[in-house]
N, C-alpha and C positions, 0 to 999 in steps of 0.2 A: 396207760392213759389215765389222767385225773379227770373226774367228773365234778363240775362245779354247780352249786346251787346258790342263787344270788339273793333271794328274799331272806331278810333277817330271820333266823331260827328255822328256816325251811328244812335244812338238812337234819337238824335234831328232831323236828316234828316227823319227818318221813321215817327216820330210823326208829323212833319210838312207836310209830304206827305199825311198823313191821314186827318189832320186838317189844310188846307191851310190858314185859317184865323189867325193862331197863328203867333206871331212874337217873336223876341229874348227877348222882354220885358216880355213875359209870363214865361220865364225861369230865369229871373233876380230877384233873391230874395231880392236884395238891393233896388229894385224899384217897389215892389208890385207884383212880379211874383207869380203865383199860382201853378207852376209845378216845383218840385225840383228833379233834377237828381243827382245821386251820383256815385262816383267811390271810393271804399275803398282801392285802390292801392294794392289789394291782387291778382291781375292777372286775376280776373274774368271779369272786365270791368264795363261799366256804367249800371245803372238800375234806375227805377223810385222809388225814395224814398217816395215822397209825391205828390199827385194829388188833388188839391183843386180848380180846374177851375170851375167857377160858372155855365157854360152852356155845357161844353163838358165832356163826361164820359171818364174815364181812358181806354185807348185802351187795348185790350186783347193781349196775346202772339200771338195768331193766326193772329190778325189784324196787329200787328207789323211785324210779319214774312212775311206777304204777301205784305207789303208796299215796 
């Protein structure tokens, strides 16, 4: 199941709150980023499409909701 976050930048903010060492580069696919967020413009909002960070595990819905 995909979890959506609809406020602009809400998902990035929640992830960075959980993992304060992350930077914008971690989300920049053009420069080696390992976290891919996507918005399919279907009105549902942003979600984590791919998480390939080498040391941090993908946050759960519960963790994101509490951030």
